[in-house]
C-alpha positions, -999 to 999 in steps of 0.1 A, spaced: 270 -673 268 259 -634 266 263 -616 288 230 -603 284 214 -635 287 191 -628 312 182 -597 299 142 -585 286 141 -557 264 125 -521 275 93 -507 251 89 -472 259 53 -479 243 39 -492 271 40 -458 296 27 -457 328 -5 -483 337 -37 -462 342 -71 -464 346 -100 -427 348 -128 -423 366 -156 -405 350 -187 -403 347 -195 -421 308 -169 -452 323 -143 -470 337 -114 -468 313 -84 -488 312 -56 -470 290 -33 -489 265 4 -495 293 -29 -520 313 -37 -539 279 2 -541 269 15 -552 301 -10 -582 315 -8 -594 281 -33 -585 261 -57 -604 281 -91 -613 260 -105 -619 297 -106 -609 332 -124 -608 371 -129 -572 387 -120 -575 421 -125 -552 445 -112 -541 480 -133 -528 503 -118 -527 536 -89 -513 510 -109 -495 488 -85 -511 454 -90 -522 425 -79 -554 408 -87 -570 376 -66 -604 370 -64 -617 338 -81 -653 333 -103 -677 309 -128 -672 291 -145 -695 316 -133 -686 353 -165 -677 374 -171 -635 373 -150 -638 343 -156 -597 314 -145 -597 280 -115 -570 280 -91 -568 258 -109 -574 218 -83 -555 186 -104 -527 172 -103 -518 137 -89 -485 144 -61 -501 164 -67 -482 199 -54 -497 227 -78 -493 254 -112 -506 275 -135 -488 287 -162 -505 311 -196 -478 317 -218 -503 341 -245 -478 355 -240 -506 387 -196 -505 383 -195 -463 388 -225 -468 415 -201 -491 432 -166 -469 428 -190 -438 442 -199 -454 468 -167 -471 478 -155 -431 479 -171 -405 478 -167 -393 448 -190 -373 427 -179 -382 387 -207 -360 377 -186 -329 388 -151 -343 390 -128 -372 374 -105 -391 390 -73 -411 368 -55 -438 397 -18 -452 385 -22 -489 384 5 -516 401 16 -546 377 11 -580 396 38 -594 371 33 -627 396 -2 -627 396 -11 -611 357 -35 -582 379 -32 -548 383 -39 -531 412 -59 -500 418 -56 -481 451 -81 -459 449 -73 -442 480 -41 -432 457 -65 -416 433 -57 -382 411 -83 -354 396 -84 -348 360 
């Protein structure tokens, strides 16, 4: 039995997970994708009172599942959602004017939930 049993390697390439919200859409960076395990489908969860968003990995047939990660030929690791209804919902929730300013929200991995939590209250202007 090795003294290192139970350890895992740390991946320096992942970085800090975040989502950016701009007038062009909502973009999840590679760290979100990697830390969630490259999920093909997620559900978007909205906490209106707490002004938080979460994405949770799920199966394709889960209610309200939406396509998330698909490998790209250029190997770029990011996901962009540009639905107008989604952007309007975020702006209504936060009071942001994304035509004038973009925002970055760091994510918190909820490993056991296979989810990433984004607190819109802690957004930073970009």
